[in-house]
N, C-alpha and C positions, 0 to 999 in steps of 0.2 A: 589597488591590488587586493585580492581576497586572501584569507588565511588558507594555506595549502591543505592541511587537514590535521587530524588529531593523532600525531605520532608522538609517543612518549618513550623515554629511555627504557631499554629492556631491563627487566628486573634481574638482579643477581640471585638467581634461584638455584638451589642444588638440583642435580639431575637424579631424581628418584624414579627409575623406570618402573612402570606398572606391569609391563609384559612385553614380550617380543612382538614386533609388528606382524610377523607371520603367524602368530597364534590365532586359532579360530575358536570362537565361542558360538554354540548353536542354540543357546536359550534365547527366548524372545525378550525384548526390552522390558524393563520393569514398569509397573504402573506408577505414575507420579502421584504424589499427594497434592494434587492441584488445588489451588484456591478457586479456580474457575473451570467450568466445562469447556470443551473445545469450541472455538469460535474462529475469528479471522486472524488471531495471533497465537492463542493457546492451541497447541497441537499442530502448529503450522510452521513453515519456514518463511522467514521474512528476509528480504535483501535490502541493504542500504543502497538507495538510488540517488546519485549525485545530480545527474541531468544538468551539469554545469559547464559543458563545453560549447563554445561558439567559435565561429570563423568569420573573418572579414568577408562581407558580401552575402551573408546568410539572412539579412533582414532583422537580426536581433537588435533590440534597443541598445544593448551594451556596445555594439559596433566595434568588435575587435576579436582577437584570438583568445577568448576567455578560457583561462586555465590550461590552454595548450602550451603557452609560452610564458616566460618571466615578464617580458614586456609585451602586453596584449596589443600594443599598437604596431608591432612588427611581426612579420610572418615567422612561424616556428622554424627553427634551424638547429644545427648541432650546437651552436653557441647561444641560442635563445630558446631553451626548452624548459618545460615544467612537468615532464612525464618521465617514467622509468622504463616503459616498454611500449611497443607499437600495437595498435589494434588491428585486427583483421577486418577490413572494410568491404569485403566482397558482397555483403548483403545490403549495402546502402545504395539508394538510387542517386543521391547527391553527395559528392565529396569535394574538398577544396584544396587547391594546390598549395603546398608549403615550400619552404626554401631548403629542405633536406635534399640530399642527393637521391637519385632514383633507388627503388627497391632492388634487392639482389637479383630479381628476375627481370629487371629492366623497366618495370612499370613505374609511373610517376608516383611520388610520395604524397598522397592526399589523405586528409583527415575528415571525419564526419562532424556535423554540428548537431548538438542536442536540440537546437531550436527548430530543426526540421521535423515536422510531425512524423514523417516516414521513419526517421531515426528512432523516435520514441516507440512508434508502433512495432518496429523491428525488435527492439529490446523486449517489449511485452509479449511479442510472439515467441521469442526465445524462452521467456518465463513459462508461457503456456505449454510449449513443446516439451519442457523439462519438468513439468509439474511443480513449479515454484509458485507458491501461493500468493504472497503479499509483497508489496514494495513500500519502503519507507522513504518518502521524498524528503531529502535534506533541505532545510530552509534556514539559511543564515540571516543575519540582520538585514531586513528588507527595506530599511528606511533610506538607504543611500542610493548610489548610482546603479547598483545591481538589482534594485527592487523591481522595476518594470519587467526585466527579463525573468526574474524568479517568479513573478506573478504569472507570466505567460507560460512558464514551464509547468506550474501547477495545473493549469487548464489542459496542457498537452498530455500530461501524465493521466489526468482524469479521463480524457478521451480514449487513450490507449488502454487503460484498465477496463473501461466499459466495453471496448471493442473486442478484447481478448479474454474476457472473463476472469481477470485478476482483481485483487483487492489492493488498495493503496491507503496510506495515511500520511499526515504531516509530521515531520520530525524536526523540531526546532533545535538548531545548534546555536547555543548562546555565547560561543567563544567571542571574546572582544566586543560584546554587545553591552556597553556600559549602562545604557538606559533601558535595559531589557525589561525590568519589572513592570513598567507601565506600557511600554510599546508592544510587548508580546500580546498583551490582552487586547489592545486596540487592533493589532493585525489580525488576530483570530476573529474578533467581533465584526470588523468591517470588511474583511476579505476572505480569509481561509475557511471560516465556518460554513460559508455557502457551499463548499464542496461536499459537506456531509449529506447534502440532499441527493447525491449520487448513490445509486444502488451498489456501485463499486467501492464506495468509501468503507474502509475496514471498521467493523464493529466487534466489540467483545463484551459479553454480558449485556447486550442490547445497547451499549454506549459507543459513540464514535471514539476512535482511538486517536490519541495525541501523544507524541513522545517529546520530552525535553532532554536534550543531551548537554551535559556540562556542569551540572550542579555538584559542588563538593570537590572539584578538582583543585589540587593544591599548587596553583601556579598563577602568574599575573594575568593570564587571559580569562580567568574565572574568579573575579574578586568578590562574588556575591556573598552576603551574609546568610546564615541559616534561616533567619526570619524572613528575608526577602524570598528565598527559595520556597519556603513553606507557603508563603502568601500566594505565589504563582501556582504551585501544585493545587492548593485548596481552591483557588479561583477556577482552574480548569475543572476540578471535580464538581464545583457548583454550577458549571455550565452543562453538566451531565456527561462529561467525558471520562473515558477509561485512560488513565495517565501512566505512561511508561517513563522510567528514568534511565537515561544513559549515564552511567556512573563510573567512578574509578574502580579498578579491580580490587583495591584494598578497602572498599566501602565498609565492610564489617568491622575492621579494626581501627579505622580512622588514622592510619599510618601511611608512610610512603607517599603515593600519589593522591591520597585523600586528606582533606582537611579534618581536623579533630572536631568533635561536637556536632557532626552532621547525621548521626544515626537516626534521629527522629525525622529528618528530611527524607532519608532513603526509605524508611519504613512507611512514609506517607504515600509512596507510589503504589499503584495497583500491580505493576510489574517492574522488575529490576533487570537491567541489561548491562553488565560490566564490560568495559572496553579492554580488549586484549592486544590490539595492534601495537607492535613495538615491544611486547612483553615476551613473546614466544616466537621461535623460528625453526625449531627442530622437533622431532618426535619426542625426544626425552624431555624437552622443555614443556611440551604439551602434556605429557604424563605428570610432570611435577605440578603444573597448573591445576590439573585435576585434583590432586591431593591437597594442594595449598589453598585453592580458591573454590573449585566447583562443588566439592562434597559439602564443605561447610556453608557455602552460599545457599545451596538447596535446602539444607537443614534449617537455616535461619529463616528462609522464605516460607517453608512449610509451617514453622512455628508462629509466624506472623500473618498467615493467610495471604501471602504475596506470591504472584506468579513469577517464574524465573526464566529468563531468556538470555543465556550466555552467547557470546560471539564465537563464531567459527570463521577462520580466515584461510584463504588458499595459500598465502605466503607471498613474499615479495620476489617477483621474477628476477629482479636485478641483483638480489642478495643470494640467489640460488637456494631459496628456502623450500621450494615446492616438493622436491623429491618425487616428481611425476605422480603427485596425488596422495602419496602415503602420509605426508604431513597433515593435509586437510582431513583425510579419512580417519586418522587417529583422533582428531578432535571430535568428529562426529561420533565415533565409538565411545569416547569418554563422556560426552555430555548426555548421550542417550542412556548409557548404563547408569548415570547418576539420577535419571528420572526427571529430566527438565521438562518444563511446560511448553517451551518454544525455542527456536534457534534463530539467531540473527547473523546473517552473512555479511562480513566486512571485507569487501563491498561488491556491488554489482559492476560498477563502471569506474572504479578508482584507479585509472591508469597513472595518476600522479604518485601514488604510493606503490604501484606495482601489485596491488592486492585485489585486482578485479577478477571476477569469474566470467565476465563477458568475453566474447570471442577475441582471441589474441593471436598474433603472428606465430605460426607453427615452426617455421625454420628461418634461417637467414635469407632465404629467397623472398620472404615477405617483410623484410626489415630494411630501412634506408641504409645504404652501404656506409655512410659516414657517421651514423648515429651512435655506434657503440652499444646499442640495445641488444639484450639477449632475447632469444625466442623460447617457446615452450619446450623445445628439445635441448635446453642448455646442459642437461646432465647426461645426454646421450640417448635418452628414451624419446622416441617420436610420440607426440601428443597432438591430437586434432584440435583445431581452433576452438571447438565447442566442448572440449573435454571437461572443463571445470563446471560448466552448466550441467552436463550429464552427471558428474560426480555429486553436485548439489542435489539433483533430483533423486539420486539413490540415497543420499543422506536423509532427505525428507521422507522417503519410504521407510527407512529404518526407524525414524522418529515416530511414524504413524503405525508401526507394527506390521507393515506390509512386507518387510524384509527382516529376517532374523538378525538379532544383534550379533555382529561379527567384527573382530579386529582386522580381518582380512579384507582389503579393498576389493569390492566386486566389479568395479567399473574399469573397462578396458581403455587405456589411453587412446587407442585408435580402434575403431570398429572394424571387425574382420571383413574382408571383401571376398574371401573364398569360402569353401566348405559348403554349408547348407545352401542349396539353391531352390528348395521347394517352398513356394509361397503358401501362406495360410489359406484355408477355405474362406469363402465370402461370409461376412456376418449375415445373420438371418433375421427375419421378422422385424425390420426397421419400422417403427411406428411413432406417431406424434403423441406424446403424453400430456402436452399442455401448450398453450400459447397466449401471448398478450399482444399489445400493440407494437412491442419492440423486441419480443423474444419468442423463440420456439424451443420447446423441450423435446428431446428425442430419446428413445430407448431401443435396444436391439438385443438379439441373442448373441452370446459369445461365439467367436470363430474358433475353429480347431486348427492345429498346426502340428507338424511332425516333431518339432522341438518345443515350441511354445510361443504364444502370442505375447508381444510386449506392449502393444497399444493399438489405438485406432485413430484414423484421420477422418474428420467430418468435412464433407465437401458440399458446397452449394453449386448446383449445375444450372446452366442456361444454354440450351441447344447443345453444341459440341464442346462447350467450355466448362471447366470445373475449377472452382476457387476454394482453396482450403480455408475453413473458418475456425478450426480448432483441432486439438488433439487431446486424448485422454487415455488412461489405462483402464477406466471403468467401462461399463456398457450403458451409460447414460451421459447426456451432454445437453447443455442449454446454450443455444446460439443467441447472442445479444446484439444490440445495435441495429436492429432491423427497422424498416419503415412500416408505418401503420397501413392497414388496408391493402397490403401487397402480397401477391402469391410468390412463394419460394419453393424450390425443389431441392431435396437433399439426398445424398447417399453416404454410406460409410464404408471405408476399406480398413482391413486389418494389416498389421506389420509384425514381423518377427525380428529377432536380434540380429540376423544377418542382413537386414534391410529389404527382405522380400516383401512385396505388397500383393494383397489378395485382389481378386476381382471385386467390383463394387456390390454392395447389398442391393436389395430392391429399392426403388425410388419411392419417396413420399413427397407429396405436394400439399402445402398448407398455406392458408391466407391469414396474415396477422390481423388482430382485432382493429376495429375502427378507432379513431381518436376518442379521447374522453368526451363525454356529453357536453352540450352547450347550454343546457337548462340549469339555472341556478336553483338547486334543491333547497336552499336555505331562505329564499325570498319569502318574506311575510311569515316565517315560521317563528314559534316562541323561543325565547332565550332566557338563560339564567347567567349569573355573574358572581364573582367573589366580592365585588364592591363597585360603586361608582361615585363620582364627585359631582356636586351641583345637579344639573338637569341632564347630564350626559350618561344616560342609562343604556343598558345593553340592547334594548329594543331598537335603538337607532342603527344597529349594525345590519338589520335585516329588513328595514323599512323601505328600501329602494331609493332613498334620498341621499345623494352623495355629500350633501353639506351638513347632515347631522352625524354625530359620532358618539361612540362610547369612550369614556375616560375613567380609568380605575382610580381608586384612592391613591394619592401621591405619596412617594417615598415609602412604599410598603410592598415591594416585590417579595414573593411572586404574586401575580394576579391572573385571573382567568375569566373567559367568557365562553359560553356554551350554547349551541343551538340544538333543538329537537327537530329532526327531519320528519317526524310523524310516523315513520315506519322504517324498518331495516332496508337499506338499499345500498347499491354499489357506490363507493366513494373513491375517487382517484386524484382529484385536483382541488385545491383550495386557493381562492384569490382573495387577497386582503387589500383594502384601499383606505387611503386617508383623503380628506377633502382636497379637491384639486387646486384650491387657491394657492398662489405662490407665497402667501403669508405663512404657509406651512413649510418651513425649511426642510432640507434633506435630513434624514435621520435613519439610524439602524436600530431595529427592535429585535431582541433575541426571543424567539418563539419556538415552542414545541407543540406537537399536536397529539391529542389523545382521542380515542373513539371506542364505541362499543354498541352492542345491541340491547343491553339491559342496564342494570344498576351498577355494573362494573366497567370501568374504562381501562384501556391498555394503550401503551405508547405506540403511535403510528409514525411519528417523526421526532427524532431527538432534537434538543435545543440547538438552534442555529441562528446566526445573524441574517436578517433580511432588510435590505435597504429600500427606503421609500424616498423618492426624489420627484418633486413637482415637475422637473424638466422632462421626466419620462412617465408622467401620469400618476405619480404617488401610489404605485401599485407593486405588490409582491405576489408571486405565484409559488405555491408550495405543492410539489407533485410527490405523491406517495410512490414507493418502489413498485407496488402493484395495487390493483383495485382490491379494496377490502369492503366487507359488509358491515355497516354501522347505522344506527339510528341517531345516536348522540355524538356530536363532534365538539371537542373542546380545544381552545387555544390557551396556552399558558405562557405568560410574559414574565421574563426575569430581568430584562434590561431594556433601556431606551436611551439613545444618545441625545435625543432632542427634548425630552421631558421626562421627569421621574415617575412615569406611570405607563400602563398599557393603553394604547390608543388605536381604535379601528372605526372607520365610518362605514365600510361595507365588508361583511363576512359572507363570502360566496362559496358555495360548495357545488362541485360538478362531479358527475358520475362516470361510470364505465361498466362494462360487463363484469359482474362480481366473480372473482377467482378465488378468494380466500376470506375467511372470517378474520376479524381483528386479532393480531397475534397475542400470545399469552406473555405479556411483559409488563413491568412497572404498573401494577394495578392501583387505580385510585377510584373512589366512589363517585358515581354520577349524581348530580343534584336534581 
């Protein structure tokens, strides 16, 4: 059985109200003293994503009712449950029959499985529709029986993030992971770092984002020493990662839920995200947390150059904490007026704690009659199933300065169905502003409306059929996940707050780029290196002989090898090979890629583990997010599980139509 989640005793805090909930402030949000510029977590809303629900018969390796019931081997029921409220399942194409009584409306009581790709896609579509930027995929100890299912979920989340234009990152929860210090490094190197090759993987300050949740908590589930925690944080930093810490709310004082003597651990993180579930449940408690924790936390982070990402939670439905959104909005107001760098939503799909923003049963008509679960209307105010997704979207707009700072909740629990019946005018001048082999970027003129346009839907059309591929509040959008060398037609429609939809814009048709080239641009080109051992020089990597290879000096990471392509050209894909002989056992090398057109190189791919296995050709392919122009391409090696040196027999570079110069990041001199 898995750990249910991170609920801690509510703090005995005094109720120091900051202001009446109905009070309205019209000033814009303050500018934060951010240690970092906006990226994929700074200036963004991140949702904690469990992705840990499975059902019997869904094909998941765990083969049971994972997290839906106490006994995963038996169907969920009134007496075998592990959740506090019921999800709204109307958007899922596959659901699974439980042993609960029928819903109040007579429909069968069925649940979704996170293992179904359509479920994950639906969740990321909801994020896209509500301008939710980033998802932090929770990863508990993956070395036991849950490991294969968790591995599969990482791939499913990656696919959904790519398809719906969202960002994602790995968030390790080290609760009860007694051998964490070594195993978390192995898991990242051998498995999870590969996902950083995705353009959808979150980056901050040019680094792939990783979060570790659970250091410094003063309980038996988190027995790690400060030295062990610092070792893990610094290891991830040395892999080139931007490291977030999920920490106790008393992290600054080292009291209550925090172990003493951990301040150096907390200050080692790039971003700090204190946990608040179980500490607050009313508006007055949220206000007290603002004065007790948030203001001082932000000041401490500013003083130490650390980004601050406090938690905002919707409240436990079963404990009647939500107050039809006023509780959550008060937290948004408090953290934004404090000038925070980012916001972490606890959580997206946490039906176990009742703190989910994902669609939830609106009324008792959508709840099993024998369950005892409350619905979103538990306090007498009707709320739509998607209300807390919409509320989160508005909180994100306030964080980004698109909505004036206000203590008055702007989000309606139920969207109006009457009143304004006039649709917006059609968006104009839809044009293609760019394209690659898998993406198309669109831009258009803003539509007009008698009240106001709230957003746009981007539709892919084929004959008489239209498929929504995205939504945005802006007048630009990039469609992702497309096939190469394929013609696509798009239109855009505008929406207003009443749900009225405009006529479509003009159509645009565009053909995506051809696949990356098949000519090895590095073949027989000159090379340079940081070092080599014996006769294994860097020239062996471009000589066309699979049995010769470069090997750097041993036990002296980092090491690098570089090729001069002779002239600036488009680079999209790099293929690395080791000798094909089975004498070369499987290994994982941690490699980053730099490139440039002159004497200065910039980072093209952050460090990531790449596996070489003779059973599959001893080959690793490194694909850049987009084609860049470069003459010099360098590989930097920082780890190798098979030998303490960098090793390559073939360093192959393939091109594509150049769309951008090498980005301005992490500069190193070319040799």
